[in-house]
N, C-alpha and C positions, 0 to 999 in steps of 0.2 A: 196224324202226321201231315205236315205241310207239303209233302212231296219229296221225291228222291233227288238228292244232289250228289253228283260225282265230283270229288275234289281232286285236282291235280296235285299229287303229293310228291315233293322233290326230295324229302328227307331233311328239309330245313325247318327252322322254327316258324317261319311265316305260314307255310302251308299247313303245318301241324296245328297252329292256333286257329287258322281259318276253318279247319275241320271241326275242332272243338267248339268254336262259337256256333257253327251251323247246327251241330248236334244239340247244343244247349237251347237253341231256338226252336227245336222240335222237328227238324228235318230228318229224313231217312238218309244218312250219310254213308257214302262208299268212297274209299280211297283208291286212287288209280295212279300207279307209278309208271313213268315212261323210260324205257331204255332207248336212247337216241344215238348211241355210239357203241360200236363193237370194240371192246377194249383190246389193246395189243399187249404184248409181253411186258412192256415197260409201263403199262397202266396209265392211259391218257386221262381217264375219268375215275371218279370214286363211286361208281354206280353200285357196286356190291355193298359198300358201307352205307350208302344212302338208302338202298332198299332195306337193309337190316333196320335202319332207324324208322323207316316207314312202317315196317311190320311191328316194331316196338310201340310206336305212337298209336297205331290203329288197335293194337291189342289193349293198350291202356284205355282207349276211348270205347272199346267194345264195338267197333265197326269193322266190316269186312274190307279187305284190301286185295287188289289185283295188280299185276304188272303186265305191260304190253310193250312189244318191241316195234319201234318205229325207225330203226336204224337205216333200213333201206330207203324209206321216205326222206329221212334226214339227209342221207347221202345225195339223193337225186334232187331234192328241192332246196337244200340249204348249202351243204358243203360244196357241191359242184359250182354253185354261184359264187361262193367264197373264193374258190380257186380261180375261176374265170375273171373275177374282178382284180385279183392280185396280178394276174397275167397282163392285164391292161394298165397296170401301174396305179390302180386306184386302191382305196382303203375301205373295205366293206365292213358292215356291222352285222354279223350273222345272228346275233340275238334278236334283232328286229325281225329278220326274216323267219326265224324259228317260231315266233309268236303267230305270224300269219299263216305259215305253211305247215306247222305241226300242232302247236297247242290249241289253236282255234280252228283247225281243219280236221285231220284224221283223228286227233285226240277227242275232239268234240263229237265227231261221228261215232267213234267207238263208245263213248260215254252214253250217247243216246241209245245205242244198241243194247246197253245194259239196263235200259228202262229209266234213264235220267230225265227228270223234268227240267233240271238246270245243271250247268257245270259251274265250278268255282275254282279260283286259284288264289295264291297268296300274294298277288301283285298289290303294290301300293298305288291304287287309283280308285276311281269311283265311276258309277254309271248313273246318268240322269235320263230324262226322256223329253223329247221335243217333237211335237206333231205326231205323237204315237210311235216314234222310233227312238232307239237308244242313242245317247251322246256320251262321249268319253270325258270324264272330269278329273281334275287333279286330286291327289290325295291330300288329306289334312296334314300329313307329315311331309312338308315341302322338301326336307332333306332326303327323303326316301322316295319321293314321287317317281313313278315308273311309266308315266304316259309317253315319254320319249320313245321307249322300246315298243310301245303298242301303236305307233303312228301309222303302221301299214295294215292293221287289222280292219276289216271292212265293217260296214254298218250291220250287215246281215250276220256276220260272225259274232257280234256282240249281243244278239238276241239270246235269251235264256242263259245269260251269264251273270254270275255274282262275284263281287270283289269284297269279301267280308272285312278286310283291313282298311278299306278306303277312308274311314273316319277315325282311324286309330293312329297313335304315335308308336314308334318302334319300342321305346322303353316299356310301354304298357303291354305290348305283345310279349316281350321277354318276361315281364312279371307274371302274366297269366300262365305262360308255359311253366315257369318255376312253381307257381302255386298248385298247379295240377300235376306236377311230377312228370312232365314230358321229357323224354331222353334228349330231345333236341333243344332244350331250354337254353343251354349255354354254348350250343354249337356255333362255330364261327360262320358268318355269312359267306357264301360263295362269291368269288370275284373272278373276272376274266371269262374266257371262253371255255366251256366244259371240255371239249375234245382236246384242248391243249394241256389242261391240267397244270401240273407244277413244272412242266418242261419249259425251256427257253423258247420263245416264239420263233427265233431264226432257225433253231435246230428242228423244230416241228415242221415249219413250212418247207425247209430244204428237202424233206422226205418226199414231198409231192411236187415241188417246183424248184429244181436245182438252180441255184443262182448263177448268173453270168457276170463275172467281174467287169468293172469298167472304171472310167476316170471320175474322180471328184474334182470339180472345178469351181473357182469363185465366180462372181457375177461378171468378171471381166474376161473369163475364159482361161485363166491361169490354173494349171493342174496343182492341186494341193493334197491329193491323196487318192486312194483306190477304194471303191465300194465292192461289196460282195454279191450284189444283185439288187436292182431297184425295188423289188417287191418287199425288201426287208426294211424300208425306210418310209417315213411319212412326213408330210409338210410340218415344219416347225420343230421337228425332232432335234434335240441337242445332244443326247447321250448316245454313246456307241458309234460315233462317226470315225473315231480313230485318227483324228487330225491333231497333231501337236502344234507347236509354234512354227509359223511359216514366215520366213524372212520377207520383210517388206510389207507384211500384212498387219492389220490392227490385232493386237494380242488380246482378244476377247473370245468368248465362247462361240463356236460355229453352230449354225442351224441350217436345216434343209429349206430351200426356197422353191425348188423345182425338181421334178423327176422327168428327164427328157428321154422318152422311149426311142425317138428317132435315131439317136446315136448312143444309147445306153449310158447316158451321162447324168450324174447327180450334181446339181448346182447348189452351192452353199454360200452363206455369207456370215458375217459376224458383226456384232454391235447390238443395236436396239431392235432390229427385226422389222424395219419399215417396209421391206420388200414383201412381207407376208400379208400385208393389209390389202383388202379388197373392198369394193363399194357395192357390188351386186353379184348375183349368181343366176345361173339357169339350171333348172332341175327337171327331171322327168318322172313319169309314173305317179303323178299326183293322186293321192288317196284322200278323199274327204269323208269324215265320219259324221253321219247324221245330216240333217237338213242344212243346206247352204247353197244359195243360188247366185252368189256374187262372183263376178269374174274379175273385178278390180276392187281391192279393199286394203285397209290398213289393219295391222294386227301386231302381235309380237312373234318372235321365232327363236329357236335354239338350233345351233349347228353342231353341237356335241352335248353329251349328256349332262355334264356338270356345269355347263355355261348358264349364266343368268339370261333371262329372256331379253331380246333386243327388239326395239321398234322397227318395223319394216313396212314397205308397200309391196303388195302382191298383185301381179297381173297374170291371169290364167289364159293361156293360148290353147290352140287345138291339140289333140292327141295327148291330153293330160300333161302337157308341158307348162312350166310356170317360170316367170322371171320375178326375182325378189330383190328389191332395192333396199339398201341399208340406210337408216337415218344417220348412223355414224359408221366409219370404216371398221371392218371386222378382221381379226387376225387369224390366219391359218385355217380358213374355211377349206375343207378338203373334199375333192371329188370322191364319190363312193359312199360318203357318209350321208346323213339325212338332214334336211331342213324341215324342222317340225314346227307347225303353226299353232298359235294359241289366240283365243279371244276370251279374256278374263280367265275364269277357272276352267274353261272348256278347251280341250285339245281338238283342234279342227282336223288333224291328220298331218300328212307330210309327203315329201317327195325326195328322190335320190339326187344328190348334187352332181351335176354333169360338168359344169364349167364355172369358173369364177372370173370376175372382171376387176382388174386392178384400178 
């Protein structure tokens, strides 16, 4: 045996194939499933179904599987942050925090307690090495690359970690699962945030943060509607504003340009969206993965997951703050989201967007 690998099993096809590949390579593989959310009567998550699929896959592969409950850690480390950010009028990404605070923290610690030499997940990304320490690399499948969601994982957390799917394309993963008769072979990929599940986002959030109604105004201060609570909206949003035709206004689609907490006002505009463009941002909590000693440099960056990388100039200040200047203006850069930095195939890390400059 090459050593013991504990694989984070989600009940999806990716982690299933990751476990299969590691077993074929000669590792002593153990499956470990995480319960991160205590289900309510209306069923926020599909954890029971997912756990059943994990049991089925591990039975097919002939490997042991266990489950561990991290719901308390998730509530304290991820969900509480999620709520506090929405209270501030920001738009957080809990999936990024879950990786740093759960999957590569208590999960990894628990796996090591089971005698693991390594942990592995079904993430689409890869690990390299520079100066004897790990660096995070993009996946071969650029359409599935998940380095964006790992931008806050620390260098130390990436030690003794494997990403078996890093050099694979998604169709190949599906094919391997089907050829080996895995029950997850045709299972639909999960999207969105687990604890919300199939429910409407506004309905879910209102259970924890009751909305305070307020005015919707155009950029000149004219009232054009009423909102249900600023936390339910995000910059650039066009759907669900509830604004019909307004006399004297351009008859085009409205979009959100500002959430004004000072007077609980949602500012909107219509047309091409020029008000949403910015030229720079300030971010905090900069996390650099692997060796990097530059305080001023040029690289590329993404400000949301599905965005193409953009050329930027980065200046690192004290206290892990960073200023990022855009080579071309960027649309709807949103406080609370992450600015993720890249140098070629390497993900350098990222920081939480605090402020944008028009």
